[in-house]
N, C-alpha and C positions, 0 to 999 in steps of 0.2 A: 283710097281711102276705108276700110268697116266705116261706118257710121254708129252714132256714139247709141247705148242703151233706150229711150225713152219713156217703156214701159217700166210701168211695177211690176214684178214676177209677182203672181200668185201663185204658186206650186213649191215654194217654199215650203218645209218641213215642218210640221206642226218641235216647238220646244224638245217639248217633250222627250219623241220619238228620235231626234236628233239626240239630249243623252243618252237617252239607250240604245243607240247606236254606235255607243265606244266599246259598247262591250264585245262585239264583231268580234275583232278581228285577237279578241286576249279569250285564255286560258278562260275553261267554266271559278278559277281562284282568284283569276285579275278580275276579274268582269264584278268576283263579289268584295273586290278590295273597295271597283270602281263605284262601288254602286253603293258602299255603305257608308264611303266617306261623302257621297252626294247628300245621306241622309242624315250627315249628322252637321254636315254644315248648314242644312233647311231646319233640325234640332235645332240649337247653337246658333242661330244666324250668324254663321258666319261666311262674308262673303254675296254674302243670302237677306232675303230681308226672311227672318225666324214665321218656321212655321211647320208646325204637325205633325196636319197631314201630309201637306210633300213630305219631309222623314220617315214619317209612319212605311209611304210607298214604296220609299227608293227602298229604305232599311227591309220590308218586307220581294223585294225582290232580288236584293242582296243573300237572302236567311231562305229563300228559293234554291240558291244556286247552291245555297251548300256551307254559307260561310260564316263557320260561329261565336264571331262579334257580331257581327246583324241578328242573329235569333237569341243573343243574351239584349241588346239592345232595343229591340223590337218587345222581345220579352219583360222589357223597365216597363216602356212605352205603353202596353198594356196593363203591365198593374197599375204607375199610376192620370190615370187617364188621361193620356195625352195622343191628342186629337185621331183622340174612339173613345170610346168609353169601358171605364175599367172593369179589366174582365182579366181575374185571375185564369181559369179556365183555360185559356189562352197561354197565361202568367207563363205558367206550367210548362206550359205543350213545349214553350222555344226556350225556356226554359234548362228542357227537359234533353231535349236535343242538344243542344251547346254546351250543357252537361256531358253528356255522355259522349261528345263529342274529342274532351281533356278542355271546357275552355275553364279557367277551374276562377271566372267573377258570378258566372254560372254556377258551378258547382256551389259557394258561397251563400251566392242570394239565394237559393235552394236548402239551403242546411237550413237559414232566414225564416221562411215563408216552414218549415218544420219547426224548426225552435220552437217562432213566438209562434204560432198559430193562421196568420197572416194570409188567406185562401184555403187553404188545406186547411185537414182536421193537425191539430199543435199533436208530434212523431218526435218524441225526443232521439230513439236511436236512428231514423233516417238524416237525423240534421246534422248527430255526429258521423252516421254518411260521407253524408259531400261532403259538412267540414275536411272530412281526414284524408278526403282525392281533394281539398284546394288549398291544404295544410301541408301534406305530402311534394307537394310543388313549388312550397314558398308565397304562398300566399299570409302573410301575417297578421289578416284581419279571421281568421279561420284558424291560423292555428295559436294567434289566443283564444281564440270564441269553443274550440278544442276542450283547454287545459282550461274554462271552464267547467268546462259542463263534467269533463275529468274529477275536479278539483270537486263538486257539488252531488255527485255521482246522478247527474242524468241523466237517458237513453242508456242504460250503464253501468254497470262496480263502476262505485267508487276508486279513487289512484292518485294520489297527491304527486306519487316521485313523477309517474308521466302527466302530468297535467304541470311539474314547474318545467322537465326539458322541454315542450310546446310552447311555454309562455319564453324561455330564453330566446326561441329558433327565436321568437315574434319579435322578444324582444329587442334581440341582441340586429333585427332590421330596424330598432328605431319606432317598433311601436311602445308609446308612452301607456296603453293604459295591464299593458303587458311588466312594464319597469315597473308601474308602483307596485302592481299585484305579485312580482319578484318580489320590492323591497318587505311586501307584509305577513311573504313567507317567513321571510327569513326571521324579518322581524318578531314571530310566533312560533321560530322551530314548526312549521308547518309542508311537510315535503322532503323535508331537507339540512339537517342541524341549526341551531337559533344561532343564529350569525346577526352580529347587530350591524357589526363596520360592513358588512353586505346589502346588509339592508337598506346602512347610506344611503352605498353608492348607486344602489336603484333607483334612489328615489331622488336623488338627484338626478338622474338623466330624467326622471317623466318630473320631477322639478321646475328644471332646464328647460325644456317644453310647453313649462305652465299650466302643470299639472296639478289643478287643485289640493286636491288628498292629497298626494304630494308632497306640495309645499307643507299642508296644514298640519302634516309623521315629521317631517323634517322639524317644525317649531318647538313639537312635541318631544323629544330626542333631545333639543339641545335648550329648555329651558328647564328637562325638567332631569338634565346630563347621563344619559339613559348613551352607552357606546361614545360616547361622543362628553367632550372638559363642558361643562354648566354656560353659557355663552346666549347669555339673555340681551343680546344685541343684534343676534345669526338668531333664534327662537325670533324678534321682533321686524325681520326682517323678511322673514319665508312666513308668519303670522300677514301678514300687510298688503304680501301677495297676495293670498290667501283670499283672505277679504276684501279688498277692493274684487275683487268675481263672485262673490257676496254669500263665501261660507260663512254659515253659523256658528259650527267654530271656533274658527280663526277670530272674526271677531270676542266673539264672548272672551278667546284669552287672549284676544287684545288689552281687551274692558279687564282682564284679573291683574294683565303688570304693570298696566295706569294704578290699579289699586291695590296693589302691592311694591307702588315705587317700586321694580323689575326692570329695572336699564334703561328707563325714562326716571324724570321727579315723579313724585306720587300725586293722582292727580281724582280726585272722585267726582272732577267734571267732565275728567275723559275715560272715565269710567264706566261715568250714566251714557255717554255718548253710545262705546263699544255696546254694551250689554242695550241699551234700548234697539240696538238696526238687527243686535243676533237675538232677541227679544220678538224684535218686525214677526222675524221667519219662527214664533215657534219656541223659540231651546226654552228649556224649563229654567234651566241654569241656570241663564241669563233671567229670564221673567222672575225668578226667587231671586235674582241678586238688586234684584230694577225693583222690588215691592221691599230689602234689608232694607236697602238709599232712602224710600223712602216716607219707610220706616221713623228711622231711622234722623231725615233731615242731612244724612250726607253727602253734600255735591247738591243737593238738586230743596225745593223748601219745603220740612215735614209739609207730610198730606196724607195721613191715611186712608180715605178713599183711594187714592191711584196703590197708595202699596198695597191692598184692599184685592185690587182687584186684579196688579200683575200674580201676585200670592193664590188664586182660586184658579189664571191657566193656570202654573206651573201642578196648582195639587190637581185638575181634571187631570194634566199628561201619566198622572199618579207619584207623581215627585213628591216620593213623603216628607222630605223639608221642607216644603213647601207648603202642606198636609197640616204639620205639625204647626208655623207660623200662622196660619189661616185659623187655625182653631182658640189659638192664645186671642186671636183680633173679637172670633164672637166672642167667642170668652170673663172680658172685657170693654165689648164695646166701641170696641174703637174702630170708626170706618162703616160702620152700622150696629144694630144693636144690638144689649148684648143676649146672645142668646145660649144658655145649654144647651139645650140639641143640640143643636151649632152646630157647636165645641167637642162635644162628646165625636155625635159623628165624627167628623176630622180624627180624634183620634183616635179611636173607635177604627178608619181606613187607615190610616198613616201605622197604623199598634197588628192590624193583617201583611202589610205590609215591611214586616219585621221593626217601626224602629223603634227605639228601647225607649224616645224620648217625646211620642208619642202612647207609649205607652204609659207612661210617667202622671203624665199629660194625662190623661182618661182617670186616673186612678184621688188625682186632684182634684177636678175638677167632678167627679162623683161622686163624691163626700157633699157637695153640694148642693146634690141634686136630692130628690124623692125618687122612692126605687120604678113610676105613676112617668116619672120625668126622661128614664136612666131607655124603660124599656123603649118607648116612642125614640130617643135617640139611636138603639138598636136598631127601629124599623128603619128609621132614618139611613143611615144607612147601607142596610141592602138592600133598599131601594136607586143607593145612590149610586152600588155598584153594578146593580142591574142594567142602572140604563149606563153603563159608563164612565160614571166619574162625572153629566152634565149637569148634575144640581147645582147647578153655579150659587140659586137664589144665599 
């Protein structure tokens, strides 16, 4: 009877050499697949502890075997600095190899590098080229991005009709951004005949995927009776979905509906709440409406100082109705010291924007001012405009 081995063997091959030996009986392609799979396991921690250095090693071996997905994956790791220092020259090298061999993800990635100028000199013509190569293979993100470049005339001539064609191809694969853009183009009649019914169909597809802009636009169409029967409940439904994701315009529109009692019981308190959410994100319409509510004491305790604050913020964004109201507060000394020069300044700025109420207000206030005060006010207006309306004192 043979005796059992009792000594520990010392001639085992290293783990790496054992793993790499799996390639010996395989073709170069099959070996590339196996090595790439090992890289993927290490990169994502699938069955092994996540280790970017090991992932880089195995992707590199697969890439050297000419396996295009591994070449792309290697490029991604260099782009993200995973397991190696970030190196866009290496990223470009590996993306290029994979892209030239027809890998659509690599072609898209190259297009994005050139479109954004990340790691390379920005070149929208090259971006179009690489997006096109991926797009004709059915890569939906490239179809969408190519549509954007064509729509905006980036990297070549504007071609709205061709942009629509690529958006449709992407949208039919479920790309929500393309579906939303098709809604916009059909609503505006760009690249296609204006058709609100078709626009709503595309908006619905995007909105049902959670696209906030499509949800907001659907709310507007139902709110304003455009392409569909007016339906305040549907408008509120879509506004609320967009508002829940932080969309400032949808928050503002809900405030408007509460202020007017459209589809809901009129509530100035609820209007104030929604305007505050929108205004906090910088929406000048909401900021102006908040100023009006605090000025009148509707939905909140009357507070001229708070009203003045919101009018100032909206006025500084060039919102002329707020500039007019701010001017009147300076003229009457509400929430601030009375200052005709400051009032004239804001009337002047509003009038320059074409606001007729500002023009009327300027004429009225000028009757109570000396020539010297008017000259000072005009200087203030010029200085304020030069500073981007940043003078809020």
